[in-house]
C-alpha positions as CSV (number, residue, x, y, z in Angstrom):
1,M,119.0,-146.2,202.9
2,P,118.3,-148.2,206.0
3,E,119.0,-146.6,209.4
4,S,122.3,-147.2,211.2
5,L,122.6,-150.0,213.7
6,T,121.8,-149.2,217.3
7,Q,123.3,-150.1,220.6
8,D,120.6,-152.6,221.1
9,Q,121.4,-154.3,217.8
10,I,125.1,-154.4,218.5
11,N,125.7,-155.1,222.2
12,Q,128.6,-157.5,222.2
13,V,131.9,-157.4,220.2
14,C,133.3,-160.8,219.2
15,C,136.9,-161.3,220.2
16,P,138.1,-160.6,223.7
17,N,141.7,-160.4,222.4
18,P,141.8,-157.7,219.8
19,A,144.3,-157.7,217.0
20,P,147.6,-155.9,217.7
21,N,147.4,-152.1,217.8
22,S,143.7,-152.2,218.2
23,T,141.8,-151.3,221.3
24,K,139.0,-153.1,223.1
25,V,135.8,-151.6,221.7
26,T,133.3,-149.9,224.0
27,L,130.2,-149.0,222.0
28,Q,128.8,-145.5,222.2
29,P,125.2,-144.3,222.7
30,T,122.7,-145.0,219.9
31,P,122.9,-144.9,217.0
32,V,126.3,-146.5,216.5
33,P,128.1,-144.4,213.9
34,P,128.6,-146.4,210.6
35,E,132.4,-145.8,210.6
36,R,132.5,-147.3,214.1
37,V,130.7,-150.5,213.0
38,S,133.2,-150.8,210.1
39,S,136.2,-150.2,212.3
40,I,135.1,-153.0,214.7
41,L,135.0,-155.6,212.0
42,T,138.2,-154.4,210.3
43,A,140.2,-154.5,213.6
44,L,138.8,-157.7,215.0
45,S,138.0,-159.7,211.9
46,Y,134.5,-160.9,213.1
47,L,131.6,-159.5,215.0
48,L,128.8,-161.1,217.0
49,I,125.5,-159.3,217.0
50,P,123.3,-161.1,219.6
51,G,119.6,-161.4,218.9
52,F,119.8,-159.9,215.4
53,L,116.9,-162.1,214.2
54,S,113.7,-162.2,216.2
55,A,112.5,-165.4,217.8
56,E,109.8,-165.6,215.1
57,E,112.3,-165.1,212.2
58,T,114.7,-167.6,213.7
59,N,112.0,-170.2,214.2
60,N,110.6,-169.7,210.7
61,L,114.0,-170.4,209.2
62,L,114.6,-173.4,211.4
63,Q,111.2,-175.0,210.7
64,R,111.4,-174.3,207.0
65,S,114.8,-176.0,207.0
66,K,113.4,-179.1,208.6
67,Q,110.4,-179.0,206.2
68,L,112.7,-178.9,203.2
69,I,114.7,-181.9,204.5
70,S,111.5,-183.8,205.3
71,E,110.0,-183.2,201.8
72,F,113.0,-183.8,199.5
73,P,112.9,-187.2,197.8
74,I,115.8,-189.3,199.0
75,E,115.0,-192.1,196.5
76,S,116.2,-190.0,193.5
77,H,119.2,-188.4,195.4
78,P,122.6,-189.3,194.0
79,R,124.0,-189.7,197.5
80,T,126.3,-186.7,197.1
81,K,128.2,-186.3,200.4
82,F,129.8,-183.1,201.6
83,T,133.3,-182.9,202.9
84,T,135.8,-180.1,203.2
85,A,139.0,-182.3,203.1
86,D,141.5,-180.9,200.7
87,D,142.0,-184.2,198.9
88,N,138.4,-185.3,198.8
89,H,136.1,-182.4,198.3
90,V,132.7,-182.9,196.7
91,G,132.7,-182.0,193.0
92,D,130.1,-184.0,191.1
93,D,127.5,-182.4,188.8
94,Y,124.8,-182.4,191.5
95,F,127.1,-180.1,193.5
96,L,128.5,-178.0,190.7
97,S,125.1,-177.2,189.3
98,S,123.5,-176.3,192.6
99,G,124.3,-172.6,192.5
100,D,120.8,-171.7,191.2
101,K,119.0,-174.6,193.0
102,I,118.0,-175.9,196.4
103,R,119.9,-179.2,196.9
104,F,120.8,-181.5,199.7
105,F,124.2,-182.8,200.7
106,L,124.7,-185.7,203.0
107,E,127.1,-186.3,205.9
108,E,130.0,-188.6,205.1
109,D,129.2,-190.9,208.0
110,A,125.5,-191.2,207.1
111,V,126.1,-193.2,204.0
112,D,127.6,-196.7,203.9
113,K,130.0,-198.1,201.3
114,D,127.1,-199.3,199.2
115,G,125.5,-195.8,199.1
116,N,122.7,-196.6,201.5
117,L,121.7,-194.4,204.4
118,N,122.5,-195.8,207.8
119,R,120.1,-193.5,209.6
120,E,116.8,-191.6,208.9
121,K,117.0,-189.0,206.2
122,E,116.4,-186.1,208.7
123,K,119.5,-187.1,210.5
124,A,121.7,-187.6,207.4
125,V,121.7,-184.2,205.7
126,N,124.9,-182.1,206.1
127,K,123.7,-179.0,204.4
128,I,121.1,-177.5,202.0
129,G,122.4,-175.2,199.3
130,H,123.0,-173.0,197.4
131,A,120.1,-170.7,196.2
132,L,117.8,-170.6,199.3
133,H,118.0,-166.8,199.3
134,E,116.7,-166.7,195.7
135,L,114.2,-169.5,195.5
136,D,112.6,-169.9,199.0
137,P,110.4,-167.1,200.2
138,V,111.3,-167.6,203.9
139,F,115.0,-167.3,203.3
140,R,114.7,-164.6,200.7
141,K,112.8,-162.4,203.2
142,V,115.6,-162.7,205.7
143,T,118.4,-162.2,203.1
144,L,117.4,-159.9,200.3
145,E,114.3,-158.3,201.7
146,N,115.6,-157.6,205.2
147,P,116.2,-153.9,206.2
148,K,118.4,-155.0,209.0
149,V,120.8,-156.9,206.7
150,Q,120.9,-153.9,204.4
151,A,121.7,-151.6,207.3
152,V,124.6,-153.8,208.4
153,A,126.0,-153.9,204.8
154,H,125.5,-150.1,204.5
155,D,127.1,-149.3,207.8
156,L,130.1,-151.6,207.2
157,A,130.9,-149.6,204.1
158,M,132.8,-152.5,202.6
159,H,130.8,-152.6,199.4
160,V,129.4,-150.0,197.0
161,D,126.9,-152.4,195.3
162,P,127.0,-155.8,197.0
163,V,125.4,-159.0,195.7
164,A,124.4,-162.1,197.7
165,L,125.4,-165.7,196.8
166,Q,125.9,-169.2,198.2
167,S,123.2,-169.4,200.8
168,M,123.3,-172.6,202.9
169,V,121.7,-174.2,205.9
170,I,124.4,-176.1,207.8
171,C,122.8,-178.9,210.0
172,K,125.8,-180.3,212.0
173,Q,123.9,-183.6,212.7
174,P,124.2,-185.2,216.1
175,E,127.3,-187.3,216.7
176,I,128.3,-187.3,213.0
177,G,128.2,-183.6,212.0
178,G,131.5,-183.2,210.2
179,E,134.5,-181.1,211.2
180,V,135.2,-178.0,209.0
181,G,138.9,-177.4,209.1
182,E,140.7,-174.1,209.2
183,H,139.8,-171.9,206.2
184,N,138.8,-168.5,205.1
185,D,136.0,-167.4,202.7
186,S,137.9,-164.9,200.5
187,Y,139.0,-164.9,196.9
188,Y,135.6,-164.9,195.2
189,T,136.7,-161.6,193.6
190,N,139.6,-159.5,192.5
191,P,140.2,-157.7,194.7
192,P,138.9,-159.9,197.6
193,S,135.6,-158.6,198.9
194,A,133.8,-161.5,200.6
195,L,131.8,-161.0,203.8
196,G,130.0,-163.8,205.6
197,F,126.6,-163.5,207.3
198,W,126.2,-166.5,209.7
199,F,122.9,-166.8,211.7
200,A,122.6,-169.3,214.5
201,L,119.2,-171.1,214.3
202,E,119.9,-173.2,217.4
203,R,122.2,-173.0,220.4
204,C,125.8,-173.4,219.3
205,T,128.1,-174.9,222.0
206,P,131.6,-176.4,222.3
207,L,130.0,-179.8,222.0
208,N,127.9,-179.4,218.9
209,G,130.4,-177.5,216.7
210,A,130.3,-173.8,217.4
211,L,132.5,-171.6,215.3
212,S,136.0,-170.8,216.3
213,F,138.1,-167.8,215.0
214,L,141.8,-166.8,214.9
215,P,141.5,-163.1,215.8
216,G,143.5,-160.8,213.6
217,S,144.5,-163.5,211.1
218,H,142.9,-161.5,208.3
219,L,145.7,-159.0,208.8
220,T,148.6,-161.4,209.4
221,T,148.0,-164.6,207.4
222,P,148.0,-164.4,203.6
223,I,145.5,-166.3,201.6
224,T,147.3,-169.3,200.0
225,K,144.7,-171.2,198.1
226,R,141.2,-171.0,196.8
227,F,138.5,-173.5,195.9
228,V,138.0,-173.8,192.2
229,R,136.5,-175.8,189.3
230,L,139.2,-178.0,187.9
231,P,139.9,-178.1,184.1
232,E,139.5,-181.9,184.1
233,G,136.2,-181.6,186.0
234,G,135.2,-181.6,189.6
235,T,136.6,-179.2,192.2
236,G,139.8,-178.8,194.1
237,F,142.1,-176.3,195.8
238,E,144.4,-174.1,193.7
239,K,147.5,-172.7,195.3
240,I,148.0,-169.0,194.6
241,V,151.3,-168.3,196.4
242,P,154.8,-169.7,196.1
243,P,156.0,-172.2,198.7
244,E,157.9,-169.7,200.9
245,I,154.7,-167.6,201.3
246,E,152.7,-170.7,202.1
247,A,155.3,-171.6,204.8
248,Q,155.0,-168.1,206.2
249,A,151.2,-168.4,206.3
250,A,151.4,-171.6,208.2
251,T,153.6,-169.9,210.8
252,S,151.5,-166.8,211.1
253,A,148.3,-168.9,211.4
254,Q,149.5,-170.3,214.7
255,G,147.7,-168.9,217.7
256,K,144.8,-169.3,220.1
257,Y,141.4,-169.8,218.4
258,I,138.4,-168.2,220.2
259,L,135.3,-170.4,220.3
260,E,132.1,-168.4,220.1
261,A,129.0,-169.9,221.6
262,C,125.8,-168.5,220.1
263,S,122.2,-168.4,220.9
264,P,119.3,-168.7,218.3
265,G,119.0,-165.5,216.4
266,D,122.6,-164.3,216.8
267,L,124.4,-163.1,213.7
268,V,128.2,-163.5,213.2
269,L,129.7,-161.3,210.6
270,I,132.8,-162.9,209.2
271,H,135.6,-161.0,207.4
272,G,136.5,-162.9,204.2
273,A,140.1,-163.3,205.1
274,V,139.8,-164.4,208.8
275,L,140.7,-168.0,209.6
276,H,137.9,-169.9,211.2
277,K,136.7,-173.5,211.7
278,S,134.3,-175.7,213.6
279,E,134.7,-179.0,215.3
280,R,132.8,-182.2,214.8
281,N,129.4,-182.4,216.6
282,T,129.9,-184.9,219.3
283,S,126.6,-184.1,221.1
284,S,123.1,-185.5,220.8
285,H,121.8,-182.1,219.4
286,T,121.8,-180.6,215.9
287,R,123.4,-177.2,215.3
288,F,121.4,-175.6,212.5
289,A,122.8,-172.4,211.1
290,Y,121.9,-170.3,208.0
291,T,124.7,-168.5,206.1
292,F,125.3,-166.6,202.9
293,H,128.1,-164.5,201.4
294,M,128.2,-161.0,200.2
295,I,130.7,-159.7,197.6
296,E,131.3,-156.5,195.6
297,S,129.9,-156.4,192.1
298,P,131.6,-155.3,188.8
299,P,133.3,-153.1,187.9
300,R,134.7,-152.5,191.4
301,A,135.5,-156.3,191.8
302,L,135.7,-159.0,189.2
303,Y,134.2,-162.4,189.8
304,D,136.6,-165.2,188.6
305,A,135.4,-167.8,186.1
306,K,137.3,-170.4,188.2
307,N,135.0,-170.0,191.2
308,W,133.1,-173.2,191.6
309,L,129.8,-171.3,192.0
310,Q,128.9,-169.4,188.9
311,P,125.9,-167.1,188.1
312,T,123.5,-168.2,185.4
313,H,121.6,-166.3,182.7
314,S,118.4,-167.2,184.5
315,M,119.7,-166.4,188.0
316,P,122.4,-163.7,188.2
317,F,123.5,-162.7,191.6
318,S,120.9,-160.5,193.3
319,H,121.9,-157.0,194.5
320,V,121.5,-156.3,198.3
321,F,120.8,-152.6,197.9
322,S,118.1,-151.0,195.8
323,E,120.7,-148.5,194.7
324,P,124.5,-148.4,195.1
325,N,126.1,-146.8,198.2
326,L,127.4,-143.8,196.2
327,K,128.9,-142.0,199.1
328,L,131.7,-144.6,199.1
329,I,132.7,-143.3,195.6
330,N,132.1,-139.6,196.2
331,P,130.5,-138.3,199.4
332,G,128.9,-135.5,197.3
333,L,126.9,-138.0,195.4
334,A,125.1,-139.4,198.5
């Protein structure tokens, strides 16, 4: 198994206001004990690891992202736009069949009423998804072939045999990069097991749409809905709690969001149940980021057939570890 994270790899804890009953974390001398890494994320709901990727790794991902955008044929593109609004979420076949492909989704404000781009292609793409980690060697190397990612997953001890899915480059285009409203990433599985890996490829600031988090919300705010394939086709949000619980969630979700500025190469680990969001990019600079999700695999967690993204026979979800983390089942097996 990969070595544990070190003090140099984790030198800043995200969330200056810890959840109730938790203490402000002061990291110990190297190496950081695995249980310590796990407790940080569990208590605080998200964790920033500055400089997780090297400058070379970060630049390779950024330049490859720009190359993919430059080379994709806009002429044959169905003009699929990406939005996270509850009543207007993307759900056409181009989107629904993208789980095992590399496809491009446009900003709402980059396409006019007739379906024509109102700016150059390179400034119109909202995101690239959703199988970069499987199909592109540059992204695969950082995701599935990265000892540092494996070390994080191992030390967090959240998954026995995790798999990776839904890899994306989020572009946040200048002046039109869309707002992503309050949401969480959980409910891929029963029980919930989602963990987000979010890598800044460029500077992330208050002006270009840096991430914001509601600390401790993973402990206090119940998950009320999930994004699913609808029986009649397309996608939508399915409510999973009665109205009284939904009202309770709305109340508990009130609080001060913490905006986290990031530098290129920083990694943000995102607990699947924490509420987070990002504002519209009002600056003249892009905010490229690479992200993917990690979930537990069967039989310890079941992946629901309602999830919009489904594995295929030709591309099942790839395992992160070469072998399961058996010590989570029985320490004597490790």
